[in-house]
N, CA, C and O atoms as a Tinker XYZ file with bonds, in Angstrom:
   460  protein
     1  N      0.825000   -1.190000    0.000000    73     2
     2  CA     0.000000    0.000000    0.000000    64     1     3
     3  C      0.869000    1.254000    0.000000    63     2     4     5
     4  O      0.492000    2.282000    0.563000    81     3
     5  N      2.008000    1.161000   -0.621000    73     3     6
     6  CA     2.898000    2.306000   -0.677000    64     5     7
     7  C      2.490000    3.315000   -1.734000    63     6     8     9
     8  O      2.998000    4.437000   -1.749000    81     7
     9  N      1.572000    2.929000   -2.624000    73     7    10
    10  CA     1.111000    3.847000   -3.648000    64     9    11
    11  C      0.248000    4.926000   -3.014000    63    10    12    13
    12  O     -0.480000    4.667000   -2.056000    81    11
    13  N      0.334000    6.145000   -3.557000    73    11    14
    14  CA    -0.472000    7.225000   -3.011000    64    13    15
    15  C     -1.918000    7.131000   -3.471000    63    14    16    17
    16  O     -2.804000    7.706000   -2.840000    81    15
    17  N     -2.167000    6.418000   -4.557000    73    15    18
    18  CA    -3.522000    6.284000   -5.070000    64    17    19
    19  C     -3.749000    4.843000   -5.534000    63    18    20    21
    20  O     -3.827000    4.586000   -6.736000    81    19
    21  N     -3.854000    3.906000   -4.591000    73    19    22
    22  CA    -3.974000    2.485000   -4.982000    64    21    23
    23  C     -5.329000    2.194000   -5.622000    63    22    24    25
    24  O     -6.314000    2.880000   -5.351000    81    23
    25  N     -5.365000    1.190000   -6.457000    73    23    26
    26  CA    -6.612000    0.744000   -7.074000    64    25    27
    27  C     -7.486000    0.072000   -6.021000    63    26    28    29
    28  O     -6.983000   -0.461000   -5.032000    81    27
    29  N     -8.790000    0.103000   -6.241000    73    27    30
    30  CA    -9.723000   -0.527000   -5.320000    64    29    31
    31  C     -9.374000   -1.996000   -5.098000    63    30    32    33
    32  O     -9.438000   -2.494000   -3.974000    81    31
    33  N     -9.005000   -2.685000   -6.175000    73    31    34
    34  CA    -8.654000   -4.096000   -6.084000    64    33    35
    35  C     -7.467000   -4.315000   -5.150000    63    34    36    37
    36  O     -7.442000   -5.282000   -4.388000    81    35
    37  N     -6.482000   -3.415000   -5.211000    73    35    38
    38  CA    -5.312000   -3.523000   -4.343000    64    37    39
    39  C     -5.698000   -3.297000   -2.879000    63    38    40    41
    40  O     -5.174000   -3.961000   -1.984000    81    39
    41  N     -6.601000   -2.374000   -2.645000    73    39    42
    42  CA    -7.066000   -2.106000   -1.284000    64    41    43
    43  C     -7.801000   -3.329000   -0.734000    63    42    44    45
    44  O     -7.574000   -3.738000    0.405000    81    43
    45  N     -8.683000   -3.909000   -1.552000    73    43    46
    46  CA    -9.404000   -5.116000   -1.112000    64    45    47
    47  C     -8.433000   -6.234000   -0.755000    63    46    48    49
    48  O     -8.562000   -6.867000    0.293000    81    47
    49  N     -7.466000   -6.471000   -1.626000    73    47    50
    50  CA    -6.502000   -7.545000   -1.382000    64    49    51
    51  C     -5.740000   -7.309000   -0.093000    63    50    52    53
    52  O     -5.550000   -8.231000    0.699000    81    51
    53  N     -5.306000   -6.082000    0.118000    73    51    54
    54  CA    -4.511000   -5.752000    1.305000    64    53    55
    55  C     -5.340000   -5.853000    2.585000    63    54    56    57
    56  O     -4.921000   -6.497000    3.547000    81    55
    57  N     -6.492000   -5.229000    2.599000    73    55    58
    58  CA    -7.297000   -5.164000    3.822000    64    57    59
    59  C     -7.852000   -6.532000    4.205000    63    58    60    61
    60  O     -7.827000   -6.902000    5.379000    81    59
    61  N     -8.350000   -7.286000    3.230000    73    59    62
    62  CA    -8.938000   -8.587000    3.527000    64    61    63
    63  C     -7.911000   -9.708000    3.545000    63    62    64    65
    64  O     -8.245000  -10.845000    3.877000    81    63
    65  N     -6.666000   -9.404000    3.193000    73    63    66
    66  CA    -5.626000  -10.424000    3.199000    64    65    67
    67  C     -5.887000  -11.518000    2.186000    63    66    68    69
    68  O     -5.709000  -12.702000    2.471000    81    67
    69  N     -6.310000  -11.112000    1.002000    73    67    70
    70  CA    -6.602000  -12.076000   -0.055000    64    69    71
    71  C     -5.698000  -11.808000   -1.248000    63    70    72    73
    72  O     -5.142000  -10.720000   -1.399000    81    71
    73  N     -5.565000  -12.819000   -2.087000    73    71    74
    74  CA    -4.725000  -12.704000   -3.283000    64    73    75
    75  C     -5.459000  -11.923000   -4.368000    63    74    76    77
    76  O     -6.685000  -11.818000   -4.350000    81    75
    77  N     -4.700000  -11.381000   -5.306000    73    75    78
    78  CA    -5.301000  -10.615000   -6.403000    64    77    79
    79  C     -6.315000  -11.445000   -7.181000    63    78    80    81
    80  O     -7.364000  -10.931000   -7.569000    81    79
    81  N     -6.015000  -12.732000   -7.415000    73    79    82
    82  CA    -6.960000  -13.565000   -8.168000    64    81    83
    83  C     -8.250000  -13.803000   -7.391000    63    82    84    85
    84  O     -9.302000  -14.021000   -7.992000    81    83
    85  N     -8.180000  -13.763000   -6.057000    73    83    86
    86  CA    -9.390000  -13.898000   -5.245000    64    85    87
    87  C    -10.229000  -12.631000   -5.325000    63    86    88    89
    88  O    -11.458000  -12.696000   -5.364000    81    87
    89  N     -9.570000  -11.488000   -5.348000    73    87    90
    90  CA   -10.283000  -10.231000   -5.541000    64    89    91
    91  C    -10.961000  -10.213000   -6.908000    63    90    92    93
    92  O    -12.105000   -9.778000   -7.041000    81    91
    93  N    -10.245000  -10.688000   -7.916000    73    91    94
    94  CA   -10.829000  -10.748000   -9.259000    64    93    95
    95  C    -12.046000  -11.681000   -9.271000    63    94    96    97
    96  O    -13.055000  -11.373000   -9.905000    81    95
    97  N    -11.954000  -12.803000   -8.581000    73    95    98
    98  CA   -13.083000  -13.728000   -8.492000    64    97    99
    99  C    -14.288000  -13.029000   -7.866000    63    98   100   101
   100  O    -15.408000  -13.165000   -8.358000    81    99
   101  N    -14.063000  -12.287000   -6.789000    73    99   102
   102  CA   -15.148000  -11.540000   -6.139000    64   101   103
   103  C    -15.789000  -10.569000   -7.128000    63   102   104   105
   104  O    -17.013000  -10.521000   -7.250000    81   103
   105  N    -14.964000   -9.799000   -7.832000    73   103   106
   106  CA   -15.501000   -8.785000   -8.743000    64   105   107
   107  C    -16.260000   -9.401000   -9.919000    63   106   108   109
   108  O    -17.282000   -8.863000  -10.345000    81   107
   109  N    -15.771000  -10.514000  -10.439000    73   107   110
   110  CA   -16.497000  -11.209000  -11.512000    64   109   111
   111  C    -17.826000  -11.730000  -10.973000    63   110   112   113
   112  O    -18.847000  -11.654000  -11.656000    81   111
   113  N    -17.814000  -12.252000   -9.766000    73   111   114
   114  CA   -19.034000  -12.782000   -9.169000    64   113   115
   115  C    -20.061000  -11.673000   -8.905000    63   114   116   117
   116  O    -21.265000  -11.928000   -8.925000    81   115
   117  N    -19.595000  -10.460000   -8.661000    73   115   118
   118  CA   -20.525000   -9.331000   -8.493000    64   117   119
   119  C    -21.396000   -9.169000   -9.735000    63   118   120   121
   120  O    -22.569000   -8.810000   -9.633000    81   119
   121  N    -20.825000   -9.431000  -10.895000    73   119   122
   122  CA   -21.556000   -9.300000  -12.161000    64   121   123
   123  C    -22.306000  -10.562000  -12.553000    63   122   124   125
   124  O    -23.101000  -10.544000  -13.493000    81   123
   125  N    -22.060000  -11.667000  -11.837000    73   123   126
   126  CA   -22.645000  -12.963000  -12.187000    64   125   127
   127  C    -23.182000  -13.676000  -10.953000    63   126   128   129
   128  O    -22.721000  -14.770000  -10.630000    81   127
   129  N    -24.149000  -13.078000  -10.257000    73   127   130
   130  CA   -24.662000  -13.736000   -9.051000    64   129   131
   131  C    -25.300000  -15.078000   -9.385000    63   130   132   133
   132  O    -25.906000  -15.250000  -10.442000    81   131
   133  N    -25.154000  -16.011000   -8.475000    73   131   134
   134  CA   -25.734000  -17.331000   -8.664000    64   133   135
   135  C    -24.913000  -18.248000   -9.546000    63   134   136   137
   136  O    -25.419000  -19.258000  -10.036000    81   135
   137  N    -23.642000  -17.903000   -9.752000    73   135   138
   138  CA   -22.775000  -18.716000  -10.612000    64   137   139
   139  C    -22.307000  -19.981000   -9.907000    63   138   140   141
   140  O    -22.179000  -20.026000   -8.683000    81   139
   141  N    -22.057000  -20.999000  -10.707000    73   139   142
   142  CA   -21.456000  -22.230000  -10.200000    64   141   143
   143  C    -19.940000  -22.131000  -10.362000    63   142   144   145
   144  O    -19.436000  -21.220000  -11.019000    81   143
   145  N    -19.231000  -23.062000   -9.766000    73   143   146
   146  CA   -17.777000  -23.091000   -9.910000    64   145   147
   147  C    -17.398000  -23.241000  -11.376000    63   146   148   149
   148  O    -16.479000  -22.575000  -11.852000    81   147
   149  N    -18.097000  -24.106000  -12.092000    73   147   150
   150  CA   -17.788000  -24.320000  -13.507000    64   149   151
   151  C    -17.996000  -23.034000  -14.318000    63   150   152   153
   152  O    -17.183000  -22.706000  -15.182000    81   151
   153  N    -19.064000  -22.323000  -14.045000    73   151   154
   154  CA   -19.336000  -21.066000  -14.766000    64   153   155
   155  C    -18.266000  -20.025000  -14.463000    63   154   156   157
   156  O    -17.806000  -19.319000  -15.361000    81   155
   157  N    -17.873000  -19.933000  -13.202000    73   155   158
   158  CA   -16.824000  -18.975000  -12.830000    64   157   159
   159  C    -15.475000  -19.366000  -13.427000    63   158   160   161
   160  O    -14.713000  -18.506000  -13.870000    81   159
   161  N    -15.187000  -20.660000  -13.438000    73   159   162
   162  CA   -13.919000  -21.119000  -14.016000    64   161   163
   163  C    -13.832000  -20.708000  -15.484000    63   162   164   165
   164  O    -12.770000  -20.291000  -15.947000    81   163
   165  N    -14.919000  -20.820000  -16.206000    73   163   166
   166  CA   -14.948000  -20.405000  -17.608000    64   165   167
   167  C    -14.767000  -18.895000  -17.726000    63   166   168   169
   168  O    -13.964000  -18.426000  -18.532000    81   167
   169  N    -15.508000  -18.137000  -16.929000    73   167   170
   170  CA   -15.440000  -16.676000  -16.994000    64   169   171
   171  C    -14.055000  -16.151000  -16.616000    63   170   172   173
   172  O    -13.578000  -15.173000  -17.192000    81   171
   173  N    -13.418000  -16.803000  -15.650000    73   171   174
   174  CA   -12.113000  -16.353000  -15.159000    64   173   175
   175  C    -10.941000  -16.974000  -15.917000    63   174   176   177
   176  O     -9.791000  -16.564000  -15.761000    81   175
   177  N    -11.261000  -17.972000  -16.741000    73   175   178
   178  CA   -10.226000  -18.723000  -17.454000    64   177   179
   179  C     -9.220000  -19.319000  -16.471000    63   178   180   181
   180  O     -8.007000  -19.200000  -16.642000    81   179
   181  N     -9.762000  -19.965000  -15.437000    73   179   182
   182  CA    -8.973000  -20.629000  -14.399000    64   181   183
   183  C     -9.521000  -22.034000  -14.249000    63   182   184   185
   184  O    -10.642000  -22.319000  -14.671000    81   183
   185  N     -8.727000  -22.921000  -13.644000    73   183   186
   186  CA    -9.244000  -24.260000  -13.425000    64   185   187
   187  C    -10.191000  -24.258000  -12.226000    63   186   188   189
   188  O    -10.123000  -23.388000  -11.358000    81   187
   189  N    -11.063000  -25.244000  -12.203000    73   187   190
   190  CA   -12.112000  -25.318000  -11.188000    64   189   191
   191  C    -11.555000  -25.401000   -9.769000    63   190   192   193
   192  O    -12.126000  -24.820000   -8.846000    81   191
   193  N    -10.443000  -26.118000   -9.588000    73   191   194
   194  CA    -9.889000  -26.250000   -8.236000    64   193   195
   195  C     -9.390000  -24.901000   -7.714000    63   194   196   197
   196  O     -9.539000  -24.600000   -6.530000    81   195
   197  N     -8.802000  -24.098000   -8.587000    73   195   198
   198  CA    -8.342000  -22.754000   -8.186000    64   197   199
   199  C     -9.528000  -21.876000   -7.815000    63   198   200   201
   200  O     -9.493000  -21.165000   -6.811000    81   199
   201  N    -10.578000  -21.928000   -8.628000    73   199   202
   202  CA   -11.779000  -21.143000   -8.343000    64   201   203
   203  C    -12.416000  -21.613000   -7.038000    63   202   204   205
   204  O    -12.870000  -20.790000   -6.242000    81   203
   205  N    -12.453000  -22.902000   -6.813000    73   203   206
   206  CA   -13.012000  -23.442000   -5.573000    64   205   207
   207  C    -12.249000  -22.929000   -4.350000    63   206   208   209
   208  O    -12.858000  -22.536000   -3.355000    81   207
   209  N    -10.916000  -22.933000   -4.427000    73   207   210
   210  CA   -10.104000  -22.412000   -3.303000    64   209   211
   211  C    -10.352000  -20.918000   -3.104000    63   210   212   213
   212  O    -10.451000  -20.449000   -1.970000    81   211
   213  N    -10.453000  -20.173000   -4.200000    73   211   214
   214  CA   -10.734000  -18.734000   -4.097000    64   213   215
   215  C    -12.073000  -18.498000   -3.408000    63   214   216   217
   216  O    -12.183000  -17.650000   -2.522000    81   215
   217  N    -13.085000  -19.250000   -3.816000    73   215   218
   218  CA   -14.414000  -19.091000   -3.224000    64   217   219
   219  C    -14.409000  -19.453000   -1.751000    63   218   220   221
   220  O    -15.103000  -18.820000   -0.955000    81   219
   221  N    -13.643000  -20.457000   -1.381000    73   219   222
   222  CA   -13.541000  -20.844000    0.026000    64   221   223
   223  C    -12.948000  -19.697000    0.851000    63   222   224   225
   224  O    -13.456000  -19.371000    1.924000    81   223
   225  N    -11.884000  -19.097000    0.350000    73   223   226
   226  CA   -11.266000  -17.958000    1.039000    64   225   227
   227  C    -12.241000  -16.795000    1.134000    63   226   228   229
   228  O    -12.373000  -16.177000    2.190000    81   227
   229  N    -12.917000  -16.498000    0.046000    73   227   230
   230  CA   -13.868000  -15.383000    0.029000    64   229   231
   231  C    -15.034000  -15.640000    0.984000    63   230   232   233
   232  O    -15.527000  -14.708000    1.620000    81   231
   233  N    -15.475000  -16.879000    1.090000    73   231   234
   234  CA   -16.531000  -17.217000    2.054000    64   233   235
   235  C    -16.037000  -17.011000    3.478000    63   234   236   237
   236  O    -16.768000  -16.498000    4.324000    81   235
   237  N    -14.789000  -17.412000    3.745000    73   235   238
   238  CA   -14.204000  -17.218000    5.077000    64   237   239
   239  C    -14.158000  -15.743000    5.458000    63   238   240   241
   240  O    -14.294000  -15.400000    6.633000    81   239
   241  N    -13.968000  -14.879000    4.483000    73   239   242
   242  CA   -13.882000  -13.433000    4.732000    64   241   243
   243  C    -15.248000  -12.747000    4.724000    63   242   244   245
   244  O    -15.342000  -11.543000    4.964000    81   243
   245  N    -16.299000  -13.510000    4.450000    73   243   246
   246  CA   -17.649000  -12.935000    4.422000    64   245   247
   247  C    -17.974000  -12.191000    3.145000    63   246   248   249
   248  O    -18.920000  -11.405000    3.109000    81   247
   249  N    -17.200000  -12.428000    2.096000    73   247   250
   250  CA   -17.399000  -11.709000    0.842000    64   249   251
   251  C    -18.250000  -12.478000   -0.164000    63   250   252   253
   252  O    -18.683000  -11.911000   -1.168000    81   251
   253  N    -18.492000  -13.753000    0.092000    73   251   254
   254  CA   -19.257000  -14.603000   -0.816000    64   253   255
   255  C    -20.104000  -15.548000    0.028000    63   254   256   257
   256  O    -19.681000  -15.993000    1.094000    81   255
   257  N    -21.295000  -15.845000   -0.457000    73   255   258
   258  CA   -22.089000  -16.893000    0.177000    64   257   259
   259  C    -22.578000  -17.848000   -0.905000    63   258   260   261
   260  O    -22.594000  -17.518000   -2.091000    81   259
   261  N    -22.968000  -19.016000   -0.476000    73   259   262
   262  CA   -23.408000  -20.015000   -1.449000    64   261   263
   263  C    -24.756000  -20.591000   -1.041000    63   262   264   265
   264  O    -25.116000  -20.640000    0.135000    81   263
   265  N    -25.478000  -21.022000   -2.055000    73   263   266
   266  CA   -26.758000  -21.684000   -1.878000    64   265   267
   267  C    -26.706000  -23.006000   -2.635000    63   266   268   269
   268  O    -26.108000  -23.099000   -3.707000    81   267
   269  N    -27.325000  -24.000000   -2.075000    73   267   270
   270  CA   -27.396000  -25.301000   -2.733000    64   269   271
   271  C    -28.677000  -25.379000   -3.557000    63   270   272   273
   272  O    -29.765000  -25.094000   -3.057000    81   271
   273  N    -28.539000  -25.760000   -4.803000    73   271   274
   274  CA   -29.692000  -25.900000   -5.691000    64   273   275
   275  C    -29.813000  -27.369000   -6.103000    63   274   276   277
   276  O    -28.846000  -27.980000   -6.560000    81   275
   277  N    -30.997000  -27.914000   -5.937000    73   275   278
   278  CA   -31.256000  -29.285000   -6.361000    64   277   279
   279  C    -31.471000  -29.292000   -7.868000    63   278   280   281
   280  O    -32.173000  -28.439000   -8.411000    81   279
   281  N    -30.866000  -30.256000   -8.531000    73   279   282
   282  CA   -30.998000  -30.382000   -9.976000    64   281   283
   283  C    -32.195000  -31.251000  -10.320000    63   282   284   285
   284  O    -32.530000  -32.176000   -9.580000    81   283
   285  N    -32.839000  -30.955000  -11.440000    73   283   286
   286  CA   -34.027000  -31.704000  -11.865000    64   285   287
   287  C    -33.741000  -33.193000  -12.019000    63   286   288   289
   288  O    -34.566000  -34.020000  -11.631000    81   287
   289  N    -32.595000  -33.545000  -12.577000    73   287   290
   290  CA   -32.261000  -34.944000  -12.811000    64   289   291
   291  C    -31.684000  -35.639000  -11.600000    63   290   292   293
   292  O    -31.254000  -36.788000  -11.695000    81   291
   293  N    -31.666000  -34.975000  -10.478000    73   291   294
   294  CA   -31.065000  -35.523000   -9.264000    64   293   295
   295  C    -29.723000  -34.866000   -8.998000    63   294   296   297
   296  O    -29.099000  -34.323000   -9.910000    81   295
   297  N    -29.298000  -34.914000   -7.800000    73   295   298
   298  CA   -28.046000  -34.282000   -7.405000    64   297   299
   299  C    -28.254000  -32.820000   -7.055000    63   298   300   301
   300  O    -29.382000  -32.330000   -7.000000    81   299
   301  N    -27.173000  -32.150000   -6.825000    73   299   302
   302  CA   -27.247000  -30.736000   -6.481000    64   301   303
   303  C    -25.998000  -30.013000   -6.957000    63   302   304   305
   304  O    -25.023000  -30.632000   -7.383000    81   303
   305  N    -26.048000  -28.702000   -6.876000    73   303   306
   306  CA   -24.925000  -27.856000   -7.258000    64   305   307
   307  C    -24.955000  -26.625000   -6.358000    63   306   308   309
   308  O    -26.020000  -26.154000   -5.960000    81   307
   309  N    -23.774000  -26.115000   -6.049000    73   307   310
   310  CA   -23.705000  -24.882000   -5.279000    64   309   311
   311  C    -23.650000  -23.692000   -6.232000    63   310   312   313
   312  O    -22.945000  -23.707000   -7.242000    81   311
   313  N    -24.413000  -22.665000   -5.880000    73   311   314
   314  CA   -24.384000  -21.407000   -6.607000    64   313   315
   315  C    -23.838000  -20.348000   -5.655000    63   314   316   317
   316  O    -24.209000  -20.294000   -4.482000    81   315
   317  N    -22.958000  -19.515000   -6.176000    73   315   318
   318  CA   -22.259000  -18.522000   -5.360000    64   317   319
   319  C    -22.702000  -17.116000   -5.732000    63   318   320   321
   320  O    -22.942000  -16.813000   -6.900000    81   319
   321  N    -22.804000  -16.267000   -4.721000    73   319   322
   322  CA   -23.170000  -14.871000   -4.918000    64   321   323
   323  C    -22.249000  -14.025000   -4.054000    63   322   324   325
   324  O    -21.966000  -14.365000   -2.906000    81   323
   325  N    -21.791000  -12.929000   -4.618000    73   323   326
   326  CA   -20.915000  -12.014000   -3.886000    64   325   327
   327  C    -21.731000  -11.166000   -2.920000    63   326   328   329
   328  O    -22.867000  -10.790000   -3.211000    81   327
   329  N    -21.144000  -10.872000   -1.775000    73   327   330
   330  CA   -21.714000   -9.876000   -0.887000    64   329   331
   331  C    -21.789000   -8.580000   -1.682000    63   330   332   333
   332  O    -20.888000   -8.287000   -2.467000    81   331
   333  N    -22.835000   -7.809000   -1.495000    73   331   334
   334  CA   -22.998000   -6.596000   -2.296000    64   333   335
   335  C    -21.791000   -5.666000   -2.125000    63   334   336   337
   336  O    -21.159000   -5.622000   -1.069000    81   335
   337  N    -21.499000   -4.941000   -3.175000    73   335   338
   338  CA   -20.363000   -4.024000   -3.135000    64   337   339
   339  C    -20.501000   -2.992000   -2.006000    63   338   340   341
   340  O    -19.518000   -2.726000   -1.315000    81   339
   341  N    -21.685000   -2.402000   -1.797000    73   339   342
   342  CA   -21.799000   -1.480000   -0.652000    64   341   343
   343  C    -21.486000   -2.149000    0.688000    63   342   344   345
   344  O    -20.870000   -1.534000    1.559000    81   343
   345  N    -21.906000   -3.403000    0.855000    73   343   346
   346  CA   -21.605000   -4.119000    2.097000    64   345   347
   347  C    -20.110000   -4.411000    2.209000    63   346   348   349
   348  O    -19.535000   -4.300000    3.291000    81   347
   349  N    -19.482000   -4.784000    1.097000    73   347   350
   350  CA   -18.035000   -5.027000    1.103000    64   349   351
   351  C    -17.282000   -3.744000    1.435000    63   350   352   353
   352  O    -16.292000   -3.775000    2.167000    81   351
   353  N    -17.744000   -2.625000    0.904000    73   351   354
   354  CA   -17.105000   -1.341000    1.227000    64   353   355
   355  C    -17.240000   -1.020000    2.705000    63   354   356   357
   356  O    -16.298000   -0.532000    3.329000    81   355
   357  N    -18.409000   -1.294000    3.265000    73   355   358
   358  CA   -18.608000   -1.066000    4.709000    64   357   359
   359  C    -17.666000   -1.957000    5.517000    63   358   360   361
   360  O    -17.103000   -1.521000    6.521000    81   359
   361  N    -17.495000   -3.203000    5.077000    73   359   362
   362  CA   -16.570000   -4.117000    5.759000    64   361   363
   363  C    -15.139000   -3.592000    5.669000    63   362   364   365
   364  O    -14.380000   -3.693000    6.632000    81   363
   365  N    -14.770000   -3.036000    4.526000    73   363   366
   366  CA   -13.437000   -2.447000    4.363000    64   365   367
   367  C    -13.237000   -1.299000    5.343000    63   366   368   369
   368  O    -12.205000   -1.212000    6.009000    81   367
   369  N    -14.228000   -0.419000    5.425000    73   367   370
   370  CA   -14.132000    0.713000    6.356000    64   369   371
   371  C    -13.992000    0.237000    7.800000    63   370   372   373
   372  O    -13.167000    0.760000    8.550000    81   371
   373  N    -14.793000   -0.749000    8.188000    73   371   374
   374  CA   -14.733000   -1.278000    9.558000    64   373   375
   375  C    -13.362000   -1.877000    9.849000    63   374   376   377
   376  O    -12.789000   -1.633000   10.911000    81   375
   377  N    -12.837000   -2.658000    8.912000    73   375   378
   378  CA   -11.532000   -3.282000    9.111000    64   377   379
   379  C    -10.428000   -2.233000    9.222000    63   378   380   381
   380  O     -9.538000   -2.349000   10.065000    81   379
   381  N    -10.487000   -1.218000    8.379000    73   379   382
   382  CA    -9.474000   -0.158000    8.435000    64   381   383
   383  C     -9.581000    0.650000    9.718000    63   382   384   385
   384  O     -8.563000    1.012000   10.309000    81   383
   385  N    -10.806000    0.938000   10.155000    73   383   386
   386  CA   -10.989000    1.680000   11.406000    64   385   387
   387  C    -10.424000    0.889000   12.587000    63   386   388   389
   388  O     -9.764000    1.455000   13.458000    81   387
   389  N    -10.681000   -0.415000   12.614000    73   387   390
   390  CA   -10.157000   -1.252000   13.700000    64   389   391
   391  C     -8.634000   -1.291000   13.656000    63   390   392   393
   392  O     -7.983000   -1.190000   14.696000    81   391
   393  N     -8.060000   -1.438000   12.460000    73   391   394
   394  CA    -6.609000   -1.469000   12.321000    64   393   395
   395  C     -5.995000   -0.131000   12.750000    63   394   396   397
   396  O     -4.983000   -0.108000   13.450000    81   395
   397  N     -6.605000    0.974000   12.331000    73   395   398
   398  CA    -6.096000    2.297000   12.695000    64   397   399
   399  C     -6.098000    2.482000   14.209000    63   398   400   401
   400  O     -5.131000    2.992000   14.775000    81   399
   401  N     -7.173000    2.074000   14.860000    73   399   402
   402  CA    -7.245000    2.185000   16.324000    64   401   403
   403  C     -6.142000    1.365000   16.981000    63   402   404   405
   404  O     -5.523000    1.817000   17.945000    81   403
   405  N     -5.894000    0.180000   16.475000    73   403   406
   406  CA    -4.830000   -0.669000   17.019000    64   405   407
   407  C     -3.469000   -0.014000   16.843000    63   406   408   409
   408  O     -2.656000   -0.018000   17.768000    81   407
   409  N     -3.215000    0.539000   15.685000    73   407   410
   410  CA    -1.924000    1.192000   15.420000    64   409   411
   411  C     -1.744000    2.406000   16.326000    63   410   412   413
   412  O     -0.654000    2.641000   16.847000    81   411
   413  N     -2.815000    3.178000   16.511000    73   411   414
   414  CA    -2.715000    4.329000   17.418000    64   413   415
   415  C     -2.376000    3.881000   18.833000    63   414   416   417
   416  O     -1.576000    4.527000   19.510000    81   415
   417  N     -2.980000    2.774000   19.290000    73   415   418
   418  CA    -2.670000    2.246000   20.621000    64   417   419
   419  C     -1.209000    1.822000   20.714000    63   418   420   421
   420  O     -0.546000    2.086000   21.717000    81   419
   421  N     -0.709000    1.167000   19.675000    73   419   422
   422  CA     0.692000    0.729000   19.670000    64   421   423
   423  C      1.615000    1.946000   19.751000    63   422   424   425
   424  O      2.594000    1.943000   20.498000    81   423
   425  N      1.299000    2.972000   18.984000    73   423   426
   426  CA     2.119000    4.191000   18.996000    64   425   427
   427  C      2.086000    4.832000   20.378000    63   426   428   429
   428  O      3.125000    5.209000   20.919000    81   427
   429  N      0.896000    4.953000   20.941000    73   427   430
   430  CA     0.762000    5.590000   22.250000    64   429   431
   431  C      1.443000    4.826000   23.373000    63   430   432   433
   432  O      1.922000    5.429000   24.333000    81   431
   433  N      1.489000    3.498000   23.260000    73   431   434
   434  CA     2.081000    2.670000   24.296000    64   433   435
   435  C      3.580000    2.432000   24.097000    63   434   436   437
   436  O      4.232000    1.838000   24.956000    81   435
   437  N      4.117000    2.882000   22.991000    73   435   438
   438  CA     5.525000    2.653000   22.706000    64   437   439
   439  C      6.396000    3.436000   23.673000    63   438   440   441
   440  O      6.204000    4.635000   23.877000    81   439
   441  N      7.342000    2.748000   24.255000    73   439   442
   442  CA     8.275000    3.382000   25.186000    64   441   443
   443  C      9.648000    3.334000   24.515000    63   442   444   445
   444  O     10.240000    2.268000   24.348000    81   443
   445  N     10.130000    4.500000   24.142000    73   443   446
   446  CA    11.400000    4.532000   23.426000    64   445   447
   447  C     12.616000    4.459000   24.362000    63   446   448   449
   448  O     13.759000    4.509000   23.907000    81   447
   449  N     12.363000    4.342000   25.655000    73   447   450
   450  CA    13.450000    4.214000   26.611000    64   449   451
   451  C     14.039000    5.547000   27.062000    63   450   452   453
   452  O     14.898000    5.575000   27.944000    81   451
   453  N     13.591000    6.644000   26.472000    73   451   454
   454  CA    14.106000    7.960000   26.870000    64   453   455
   455  C     13.394000    8.426000   28.131000    63   454   456   457
   456  O     12.176000    8.293000   28.258000    81   455
   457  N     14.151000    8.962000   29.041000    73   455   458
   458  CA    13.566000    9.492000   30.286000    64   457   459
   459  C     13.757000   10.956000   30.394000    63   458   460
   460  O     13.329000   11.564000   31.374000    81   459
């Protein structure tokens, strides 16, 4: 985050501790709610296992949720939807506010040994 004007994607990756490809997965999913892993893999031009790991990380961070859909011929499939962009932005603000408060406490409690 050394850039004076970082891209939104870079901020998301930094604050949520996710990889750039996971941020890209989130943003693609914003435009394709209800997508399956196979659909996302095609859209992202990534293999299904990579997309599955990305979705798992994004779910852990609260940025994606999934619903199970029963198929007509039997079986089921998971469909994924991104947390809304306004909600993700609110989460970013909350995380940054908490981090800033922690850093201020560290600064205030620092004892440089000078008397």
